[in-house]
C-alpha positions, 0 to 999 in steps of 0.5 A: 769354697775357694777364692783367688787365682794361683795363676794371677800375675797382674792387677787385671787378673786379680781385680775380681778378687778385690777383697784379697789384700796385703797390709804392710804392718807398721805395728801389730795394730796396723789395719789400713793402706791395703794392697792387692800386690805384695808391699814394695817396702820394708814392713816393720812388723811383718806382712798381713794377708786379709782374706774376705770370702764372697757373701752372696749365694746363688740360692741353689748350689751348695758347691760348684765345679770350681768351688767359686761360681755359686758365690759372689761378692756384692755388686757394688761396695763390700759386705761391711758397707752393705753392698747389694748382691747381684741378681745372679746371687741374690741371697746375702750370707754372713762373711767368712774372713781371716787374717794371717800375719807373716813374720818377715821382720828377719828380712827388714834390712834393705841391704839384703834385698835385690839390688834393683830394690824390688821386694824379695818375697815369693809365694810357694807356687812361684808368684813373686807379685802377690796377685795370686793370693788365695784361700780355701774355706772348709766347713768344720763347725760342730753340730749347731754351734755356728747357727747359734753364733749367727743367731746372736748379735755379738763380737768376739765374746758371744752368748752361748759360745765358748771363748778359748784362749790362744793357748787352749786353741793351740792344744787342739792339734791334728797329727800330720798325715803327710810328712812335710817340713813346713818350718824354717826357711831356705835361702837362694844365696848365702847372703845372710844368716836365716833364722825363723821361729819354729811356730811361724808358718813359712810363706814362700818356696825356693823350689817352685817356678818363680814368675812376675809375668802372666803365665800359661803353663800351670803347675800343680804342686809346690813345696812350702818354705820361707824363701829369701831371694837376693 
């Protein structure tokens, strides 16, 4: 399942994916004041992206050519508010949701931001607006483990399911198939020194076409780095 549009550069283009958001973290516990575009101010504790996949199924197709059409958001409201599913997608499902916290704190000095005051971050596929936020969900639950969790009303610690520590989860790793450098960052100018902890996934790129306006040419490749633009 896929959600979002990597070519979106305006609110109108991103509006149908209303549950793909950013939160400017004041602390690691901040969970309010979500925006659909990149935050336009310094975020003391970093930037969090929240991805909520659609939870209404058409009841027929397990997939679709665009990996989206077989699913829909509620007609009104949200999954959390119990919003009704549209007639085209009448089957209500559980919701897939995840959060990613990007450590942008190394770039919190406004003196290092662009002279016009605009926010400095750009997604790896060239989006400088944030409207192209998107995500994929690939099913990988073992045997009937997911069904057991769905059958049990619980939060975090669920009967019949094993809860792991972060340390134990990080021990489970897949060796890289493609040799690609995804750690560290690149600067477009030498305006400040750059250091990003190796375990932080980078957010942006210096090699892709950067765009703040709607685009018609569609790129199919990108290299992921954390990029700071002066």
